[in-house]
C-alpha positions, 0 to 999 in steps of 0.5 A, a space after each residue: 464482469 458484473 455490474 450488479 450493485 448487490 453483488 459489487 457491495 457483497 463482494 467488497 465487504 467480504 474482501 475487506 473482512 478477509 483483509 481484516 483478518 489478514 491483518 489480525 494475523 499480520 499482528 501476530 507474525 513474528 519479527 527478528 529484525 536484521 538491522 538492514 540499512 534503508 537506500 534511495 531508489 531514486 539514487 540507485 536508478 542513477 546510471 543504470 539506464 533503467 527508466 523509473 518514474 517517482 511521484 512528485 505529489 506531497 505526502 501527508 502534511 506536505 511532507 516528501 516522499 520517502 523513496 527508499 527500500 532496504 538494501 537487499 531489495 534494491 537489486 530486485 527493485 532494478 530487475 523489476 524496472 529493467 524487465 518492465 522497461 524490456 516489455 514497453 513499460 515503465 514503473 513509477 514509483 507512487 510511494 516508499 517508506 513512511 514514518 510514524 507522522 506520515 503513516 499517521 496522517 496518510 489516511 488522514 488527508 481529505 483526498 483519502 479519507 473522503 475516498 474511504 469514508 465514500 466507500 464506506 457508506 456506499 458499503 452500509 447503504 447510506 448509513 453513517 459509519 461508527 468511529 469503530 466500523 471505520 477503523 476496521 476498514 481503514 486498517 486493511 487500506 492505510 495500516 493504523 498500527 506500525 506492525 501491520 504497516 509495510 511502508 513503515 518496514 522500508 520493506 514496500 512500494 506502491 506503484 503505477 506502471 505507463 507504456 514507454 512508448 507514449 506515456 499513457 497508463 496500463 490499465 489496472 481497473 483504476 488509478 492509484 488508490 482506488 477505493 472501491 470493489 476494484 481494489 483488491 488485486 484479484 477483483 472480478 469487477 474490472 475488465 479482462 484486460 486489467 486482469 490480465 495486466 495485473 497478473 503480468 505485473 504482479 508476476 514481473 514483481 514476484 521474479 524479483 522477490 516482491 509479493 503482492 498484497 491482495 487487498 491493494 492492486 499497487 502494493 508491493 512488499 518482501 521480506 516483512 510479515 506479509 511475505 511471510 504469511 502470504 508464502 507460508 514461509 513460517 520464518 520470522 520476518 526479518 523487516 519490521 517497523 522501524 524509526 529512521 534518521 534521515 541525517 545519520 541513516 540509523 535505523 532503530 525497531 520501533 518499540 510497542 508497534 502494536 500501538 494504534 497510530 490514531 485514536 477513536 477521538 481523533 477518527 470521530 473528529 474526521 469522519 465529522 469533518 468529511 461528512 460536512 465536506 461531502 454535504 452529509 
């Protein structure tokens, strides 16, 4: 595991560019929305004897987190959680479905925005990023269009993993929402133990129908454009970006899902505010 800063910076830049190219492919990937309902993960776990934890942190704008997946993914979710328990681990779900407003603002939360900005400034060796460049980087880590945000499809979860015996976190090389050269799933800049844990967790998730997003070690999804591209199925994704009514459970495909959720003007304002917070 090298500690050379130039090597780490070059790796991070290359990985972000690969992730950007992947997102561009997602934008072009066909979707045939199947209309499957969202199901509560919290309710699904009840009475199963499976231990799963759910983050209590509020989402963007203080909204509650929406721990939902598509109905067809529930058996796989429970199977993965059960297998982790058998290994002595506990899955902690950090995030699930995101509405338009949640996705629009998740990357603009000061804690997240500042972490991304620090990473971008480090990548640029201290230079201030343009809104266009920052948007390019944010796209790979937050998803700025409904079409490329699988949380908006109700087909993705972000997870951490803890040990059942002492509630300590399983080492994956960093905590949830790490924003650095350690973030990509296959990063060589984490310990051998962390690399093995990532592989083991991914193997469990794969066995139960979830594929890993290569740019983030915590993100797993299935049945969507990410899966189609990563597995090379060449089949239209059955889950696409949706609007969901929590009141009656109805879903509707988002019209114009490729339209950005945030403008360059909004990013200019956020960058200026973040630079001020960071004392720059």
